[in-house]
C-alpha positions in Angstrom: 30.6 9.0 8.4 30.1 7.0 11.6 26.5 6.3 12.8 25.8 4.8 16.2 22.6 2.7 16.3 21.1 2.5 19.8 18.4 -0.2 20.2 16.8 -2.3 22.9 17.5 -5.4 20.9 19.2 -6.6 17.7 18.8 -10.3 17.3 15.3 -10.7 18.5 12.2 -11.5 16.4 10.5 -8.1 16.8 9.8 -6.1 13.7 11.7 -3.2 15.2 14.8 -5.3 15.5 14.4 -6.7 12.0 14.3 -3.1 10.7 17.4 -2.2 12.7 19.4 -5.2 11.4 18.5 -4.5 7.8 19.2 -0.8 8.2 22.7 -1.6 9.7 23.5 -4.0 6.9 22.5 -1.6 4.1 24.2 1.4 5.6 27.4 -0.7 5.8 27.1 -1.8 2.1 26.8 1.9 1.3 30.2 2.5 3.1 28.7 4.0 6.2 30.5 3.0 9.3 28.0 1.6 11.8 28.3 0.6 15.5 25.3 -1.0 17.3 24.7 -0.5 21.0 22.4 -3.2 22.3 22.0 -5.4 25.3 21.7 -8.6 23.3 25.0 -8.6 21.4 28.5 -9.8 22.4 31.0 -7.0 23.2 33.4 -6.3 20.3 31.8 -9.0 18.1 31.9 -8.3 14.4 30.0 -9.6 11.5 30.4 -8.8 7.8 28.4 -5.5 8.2 28.8 -3.8 11.5 30.5 -3.7 14.9 28.7 -4.2 18.2 29.0 -2.8 21.7 27.1 -4.8 24.3 25.2 -2.8 26.9 25.2 -4.3 30.3 22.0 -5.2 32.2 22.6 -5.0 35.9 19.9 -5.4 38.5 18.8 -2.1 40.2 21.0 0.0 38.0 19.2 1.9 35.2 20.4 0.6 31.9 20.4 4.1 30.4 23.5 4.8 32.4 25.4 2.0 30.5 24.2 3.4 27.2 25.5 6.8 28.1 28.9 5.5 29.2 29.2 3.3 26.0 28.5 6.3 23.8 31.1 8.4 25.6 33.8 5.7 25.4 33.1 5.1 21.7 33.1 8.8 20.8 36.6 9.3 22.2 37.9 6.2 20.4 36.3 7.0 17.1 34.2 10.1 16.6 30.4 9.6 16.2 28.7 11.8 13.7 25.1 10.7 14.3 23.2 8.7 16.9 20.1 7.0 15.6 18.1 5.8 18.6 15.3 3.2 18.5 14.6 3.1 22.2 12.8 6.0 23.9 14.1 5.2 27.4 17.7 5.0 26.2 17.2 8.3 24.4 16.3 10.1 27.6 19.9 9.7 28.8 21.8 9.6 25.5 20.3 13.0 24.5 22.3 14.8 27.1 25.5 13.1 26.0 24.8 14.1 22.4 24.3 17.7 23.4 27.5 17.7 25.3 29.5 16.2 22.5 27.6 18.1 19.8 26.4 14.9 18.1 23.2 15.0 16.0 20.6 12.8 17.6 17.9 11.2 15.5 15.1 9.1 16.8 13.2 6.5 14.8 9.6 6.3 15.9 8.3 2.7 15.4 5.8 2.7 18.2 4.0 5.2 20.5 2.2 4.8 23.8 -0.2 7.4 22.5 -1.3 5.1 19.6 -4.9 3.8 20.1 -4.9 0.7 22.3 -1.2 0.7 22.7 -1.5 1.0 26.5 -3.0 -2.5 26.6 0.5 -3.9 26.5 1.8 -2.0 29.6 0.9 -1.7 33.3 0.2 1.7 34.9 3.9 2.4 35.7 5.0 1.4 32.2 2.5 3.7 30.6 3.6 6.6 32.7 7.2 6.0 31.8 6.6 5.7 28.1 4.3 8.7 28.0 7.1 10.8 29.5 9.8 9.4 27.2 7.6 9.8 24.1 7.0 13.5 24.9 10.7 14.0 25.7 11.7 12.4 22.4 9.2 14.5 20.4 10.5 17.8 21.7 14.3 17.1 22.1 15.4 15.0 19.0 17.2 16.8 16.2 15.1 14.8 13.8 12.3 12.3 14.1 12.0 9.5 11.5 8.4 8.2 11.6 7.6 4.8 10.0 4.0 5.7 9.3 1.5 8.6 9.2 0.1 7.3 12.4 3.5 7.7 14.2 3.8 11.2 12.7 0.4 12.1 14.2 1.5 10.7 17.6 4.7 12.7 17.6 2.9 16.0 16.7 0.4 15.2 19.5 3.4 14.8 21.8 4.7 18.3 20.8 7.0 17.6 17.9 7.4 20.3 15.3 6.3 19.1 11.9 9.4 20.4 10.2 11.6 18.1 12.3 9.7 15.0 11.1 10.7 12.8 8.2 8.4 10.1 7.0 10.4 6.9 6.1 8.6 3.6 6.3 10.1 0.3 7.3 11.4 -1.7 4.4 12.0 -5.3 3.5 15.1 -7.2 2.2 13.7 -9.0 -0.8 16.8 -11.1 -1.2 16.0 -12.9 2.1 12.7 -14.0 0.6 13.9 -15.1 -2.8 14.1 -18.7 -1.7 10.8 -18.5 0.0 9.0 -17.5 -3.2 10.8 -20.3 -5.1 9.8 -22.9 -2.5 6.2 -21.8 -2.6 6.0 -22.7 -6.3 6.5 -26.4 -5.5 4.1 -26.7 -2.5 1.6 -29.5 -3.4 -2.0 -28.4 -3.8 -3.2 -31.4 -1.8 -1.6 -30.4 1.5 -3.5 -29.0 4.5 -4.1 -25.3 4.2 -2.1 -23.2 6.6 -3.0 -19.8 8.0 0.1 -18.1 9.5 0.5 -15.5 12.1 4.0 -14.1 12.9 4.6 -11.8 15.9 4.5 -11.3 19.6 1.6 -12.9 21.6 0.5 -9.6 23.1 -2.9 -8.0 23.7 -2.5 -5.5 20.8 -2.1 -8.2 18.3 -5.8 -9.1 18.6 -5.3 -12.8 18.6 -8.4 -13.6 20.7 -10.5 -12.2 17.9 -8.6 -14.6 15.4 -9.3 -17.5 17.7 -13.0 -16.7 17.9 -13.2 -16.8 14.1 -11.5 -20.2 13.7 -14.5 -22.5 14.6 -16.6 -21.1 11.8 -13.7 -21.3 9.4 -13.2 -24.9 10.2 -16.9 -25.5 9.8 -17.3 -23.8 6.4 -14.1 -24.9 4.7 -14.3 -28.4 3.4 -10.7 -29.4 3.8 -8.2 -29.4 6.8 -7.0 -26.0 7.9 -4.2 -25.4 10.4 -3.4 -22.1 12.2 0.3 -21.6 13.0 1.4 -18.9 15.4 5.2 -18.1 15.2 6.2 -16.0 18.2 5.9 -15.9 21.9 4.7 -13.5 24.6 2.8 -12.9 27.8 -0.6 -13.9 26.3 0.4 -17.4 25.3 -1.1 -19.2 28.3 -4.3 -17.3 28.0 -4.6 -18.1 24.2 -4.0 -21.8 24.8 -6.9 -21.8 27.3 -9.1 -20.0 24.8 -8.3 -22.7 22.2 -9.3 -25.5 24.7 -12.5 -23.7 25.5 -13.4 -23.4 21.8 -12.4 -27.0 21.1 -9.9 -25.9 18.4 -6.6 -26.9 20.2 -5.9 -29.6 17.5 -5.9 -27.0 14.7 -3.9 -24.2 16.4 -0.2 -24.7 16.8 1.9 -22.4 18.9 5.5 -22.6 17.6 7.0 -20.1 20.0 9.9 -17.7 19.1 11.9 -19.2 16.3 15.2 -18.6 14.5 15.0 -16.5 11.4 15.5 -19.5 9.0 12.8 -21.4 10.7 10.4 -18.5 10.4 11.2 -18.2 6.7 10.3 -21.9 6.3 6.8 -21.2 7.7 6.4 -18.3 5.3 7.1 -20.8 2.5 4.6 -23.4 3.8 1.7 -21.0 4.5 -1.3 -20.4 2.2 -2.5 -17.1 3.8 -1.1 -14.7 6.3 -3.3 -13.2 9.0 -2.6 -10.1 11.2 -5.6 -9.3 13.4 -3.9 -6.4 15.4 -6.0 -3.7 17.1 -2.8 -1.5 17.0 0.0 -1.8 14.5 2.3 1.3 14.0 3.5 -0.2 10.7 3.7 -4.0 10.5 7.1 -5.3 9.2 5.5 -8.8 9.0 3.1 -7.5 6.4 6.1 -6.6 4.2 7.6 -10.0 4.9 4.3 -11.8 3.9 4.1 -9.7 0.7 7.7 -10.5 -0.2 6.9 -14.2 0.4 4.0 -14.0 -2.1 1.3 -14.6 0.5 -2.2 -13.3 0.3 -3.0 -11.4 3.5 -5.9 -10.7 5.8 -5.1 -7.8 8.2 -6.8 -5.2 10.4 -7.6 -1.8 8.9 -5.7 0.1 11.6 -2.8 2.5 12.0 0.0 1.9 9.5 -1.4 -1.2 7.8 -3.6 0.5 5.2 -0.5 2.5 4.2 0.7 -0.8 2.8 -2.4 -2.9 2.0 -5.2 -1.8 -0.3 -8.2 -4.0 0.3 -9.2 -6.0 -2.8 -5.9 -5.3 -4.5 -3.1 -6.9 -2.5 -5.0 -8.2 0.5 -8.2 -8.0 2.5 -8.6 -5.4 5.3 -11.1 -6.0 8.2 -12.2 -3.9 11.0 -10.0 -4.4 14.1 -11.6 -6.5 16.8 -14.2 -8.0 14.4 -14.1 -11.8 14.5 -16.9 -12.2 11.9 -15.1 -10.0 9.3 -11.9 -12.0 10.0 -13.8 -15.2 9.5 -15.3 -14.1 6.2 -12.0 -12.8 4.8 -10.1 -16.0 5.7 -12.8 -18.2 4.1 -12.7 -16.1 0.9 -9.0 -16.6 0.6 -9.0 -20.3 1.6 -11.7 -21.1 -1.0 -10.7 -18.8 -4.0 -7.4 -19.7 -5.6 -7.8 -17.0 -8.3 -8.1 -14.3 -5.7 -5.1 -15.6 -3.9 -3.1 -15.5 -7.1 -4.1 -11.9 -7.7 -3.2 -10.8 -4.3 0.1 -12.6 -4.5 1.2 -11.0 -7.7 0.1 -7.5 -6.6 1.7 -8.1 -3.2 5.1 -8.8 -4.8 4.9 -5.5 -6.7 4.1 -3.7 -3.4 7.0 -5.4 -1.7 9.3 -4.1 -4.4 8.2 -0.5 -3.6 9.2 -1.1 0.0 12.5 -2.8 -0.8 15.7 -1.7 1.0 17.5 -1.7 -2.4 15.2 0.9 -3.7 15.0 3.1 -0.6 18.3 2.9 1.3 19.5 6.2 -0.3 16.9 8.0 1.7 18.7 7.1 4.9 22.2 7.6 3.5 21.4 11.1 2.1 19.6 12.1 5.3 22.5 11.0 7.5 25.1 12.7 5.2 23.1 15.9 5.3 22.8 15.9 9.1 26.5 15.1 9.5 27.5 18.0 7.2 25.5 20.6 9.3 
């Protein structure tokens, strides 16, 4: 079986791209032939898992055209059984090629413009485009893989038939975090406490609410606390200004976008993980933090409560509520026994969401579609 993975990015730090990379690797390990179509790979480059086709990015020419041509060319070189698309704009063109060539077309729904607050990340034109492509995907895909109940609700709202929806969450590669967990055992208790955020610096991440909570955390916790932000995005300059206004610039460190190994190093150094999103379709970084053994504070929004149970493997707070964020962070920074409880329970949760345990859901699904 040959599966074509169509994605807007592969090597980037986005949770969507992390999920795509892991999916490709585990499909290949299960003897599924995989070709990735993405703008950020080198043409005909191979690694131990998959082959890549680079999609050109030419000014004034819609990129969807290059996706369509690449699928056509690859199909006649080596038959494609299934296209699994992770980009709604690319899908709008690829769908017609799939119909022509009688290829099953599956779309993985990892975000929706119809999710609450999602439109904060896009301008008026962007919202209009994504509303159209979301509705097109919902009604045209042969199958929709939704990563959370929230995404399933969005697709049904867009017109998808429930029988065409399969709920398969994102998963985490536990092997990647084995060394992180080992390194955390040897972190000295005397070091400064570190609160970690990993993700894009965008409005829906709710980072302004986190910054508003920091002064009170610094005042009420008797030792030094640092807040490390790993990731970059359009809000960085605004967030830096907020830090200066609040007088907390010495305690908040913006690391920018980092390589994977560097990000793992911060998971190993951190004491707690914070995700204050006002919209989060699933939250791959939640799984990464759980796999690292980190206690977590996160917003009770969208797909997050499908992973975290407040008081068991983390603390959930209302989105956009700085005071609840402040109280939750203080609780974890001052209660070692609570942190140990969340860490142990979190590792058990991560095992439930491991690729090793769940990859057969994808393999069986793709085999079933290819046989139709």
